[in-house]
Backbone as JSON, one array per atom type, in Angstrom:
{
  "sequence": "XXXXXXXXXXXXXXXXXXXXXXXXXXXXXXXXXXXXXXXXXXXXXXXXXXXXXX",
  "N": [[100.29, 80.51, 115.93], [101.02, 78.01, 117.77], [99.68, 74.94, 118.8], [99.37, 74.8, 120.77], [100.22, 77.23, 122.36], [103.17, 77.39, 122.28], [104.75, 78.28, 120.67], [104.61, 81.63, 118.14], [104.16, 83.1, 115.67], [104.27, 85.65, 114.31], [103.19, 89.16, 111.71], [103.03, 91.94, 109.82], [100.2, 93.04, 108.0], [101.23, 94.34, 105.29], [103.95, 93.57, 105.4], [105.99, 94.74, 105.83], [106.82, 94.16, 108.57], [108.05, 91.61, 110.22], [107.98, 88.86, 112.7], [108.87, 86.23, 115.41], [107.86, 84.99, 117.92], [108.45, 83.46, 121.42], [107.33, 81.23, 124.25], [109.9, 81.46, 127.42], [112.05, 78.77, 127.38], [110.02, 76.64, 125.68], [110.24, 77.0, 123.2], [112.02, 75.95, 120.92], [114.66, 74.99, 118.39], [113.38, 73.54, 115.87], [110.92, 74.48, 116.29], [110.88, 76.79, 115.89], [112.41, 77.37, 112.98], [110.14, 75.94, 111.66], [108.41, 78.49, 112.12], [109.6, 80.28, 111.17], [108.75, 79.34, 108.09], [107.04, 79.36, 107.51], [106.61, 82.34, 107.65], [107.65, 83.27, 105.27], [106.4, 81.72, 103.69], [104.17, 82.99, 103.61], [105.26, 85.91, 102.37], [107.12, 86.8, 103.09], [110.72, 88.23, 103.42], [112.97, 85.69, 104.4], [115.35, 86.29, 104.89], [115.47, 88.8, 106.28], [115.57, 88.34, 109.07], [116.66, 88.19, 112.32], [117.73, 87.1, 115.1], [116.48, 87.41, 118.38], [117.62, 87.38, 121.95], [116.74, 87.74, 124.79]],
  "CA": [[100.6, 80.24, 116.84], [101.1, 76.6, 117.42], [98.76, 74.31, 119.27], [100.19, 74.67, 123.04], [100.67, 78.66, 122.2], [104.36, 78.09, 122.83], [105.99, 79.67, 119.34], [103.71, 82.18, 117.21], [104.89, 83.7, 113.8], [103.44, 87.23, 114.0], [103.31, 89.94, 111.25], [101.79, 93.07, 109.29], [99.83, 92.2, 106.72], [101.71, 94.54, 104.34], [105.33, 92.81, 105.28], [107.09, 95.29, 106.87], [107.89, 93.04, 109.5], [107.64, 89.86, 111.2], [108.87, 88.27, 114.35], [108.87, 85.11, 115.65], [107.95, 84.78, 119.63], [108.33, 82.16, 122.05], [107.91, 80.98, 125.54], [110.67, 80.96, 127.71], [112.37, 77.25, 127.95], [109.09, 76.01, 125.95], [110.51, 76.52, 121.98], [113.29, 75.1, 120.06], [115.33, 75.12, 116.7], [112.27, 72.98, 114.75], [109.26, 75.24, 116.35], [111.62, 78.76, 115.38], [112.09, 76.62, 111.64], [108.39, 76.34, 110.9], [107.3, 80.02, 112.2], [110.57, 80.88, 110.05], [108.53, 78.71, 107.45], [105.66, 79.91, 107.48], [106.12, 84.11, 107.4], [108.39, 83.04, 104.13], [105.19, 81.12, 102.52], [102.75, 84.18, 103.07], [106.33, 86.45, 101.87], [107.74, 87.85, 104.44], [111.84, 87.59, 103.16], [113.49, 84.85, 106.22], [116.96, 86.86, 105.32], [115.61, 90.32, 107.14], [114.73, 88.37, 110.22], [117.64, 88.21, 112.92], [118.24, 86.6, 116.55], [117.11, 88.49, 119.32], [117.89, 86.33, 122.94], [116.57, 88.47, 126.3]],
  "C": [[100.08, 78.75, 117.22], [99.91, 76.39, 118.69], [98.89, 74.44, 121.32], [100.63, 75.85, 123.03], [102.27, 78.49, 122.84], [105.07, 78.95, 122.01], [104.7, 80.34, 118.66], [104.88, 82.98, 116.47], [104.1, 85.12, 113.71], [103.82, 88.51, 112.5], [102.48, 91.06, 110.52], [101.58, 92.47, 108.31], [100.08, 92.91, 105.69], [103.36, 94.34, 103.82], [105.83, 93.12, 105.14], [107.64, 95.07, 107.38], [107.28, 91.86, 110.13], [107.68, 89.88, 111.94], [108.41, 87.02, 114.88], [108.72, 85.03, 117.35], [107.43, 83.33, 120.42], [108.66, 82.11, 123.12], [109.16, 81.21, 125.82], [110.93, 79.9, 127.93], [111.5, 76.2, 127.03], [109.6, 75.74, 124.3], [111.67, 75.64, 121.4], [113.48, 75.49, 118.49], [113.64, 74.55, 116.19], [111.31, 74.15, 115.39], [109.78, 76.28, 115.22], [111.33, 78.17, 113.65], [110.61, 76.63, 111.01], [108.2, 77.41, 111.0], [108.1, 80.33, 110.75], [109.59, 80.53, 108.28], [107.36, 79.46, 106.41], [104.83, 81.8, 107.19], [107.05, 84.2, 105.86], [107.02, 82.61, 103.22], [103.92, 82.74, 102.19], [103.75, 85.6, 102.91], [106.75, 87.3, 101.96], [109.69, 87.29, 103.95], [112.56, 86.98, 104.69], [114.77, 85.51, 106.38], [116.46, 88.0, 106.17], [115.55, 89.74, 108.11], [115.95, 87.48, 111.0], [117.5, 87.59, 114.55], [117.87, 87.55, 117.55], [116.56, 88.03, 120.63], [117.4, 88.04, 124.15], [116.19, 87.47, 127.19]]
}
């Protein structure tokens, strides 16, 4: 989670799945890219990420 609690990268320890959560109107492409990089560093497959907008 970033210092301002706007974006979080969360995942299962076994790497089965992970996700990026953002507060509405508070995130941005740069924050999503950083969260994706963090998940990748921890061994998650970034090609399996898909964007869901609610």
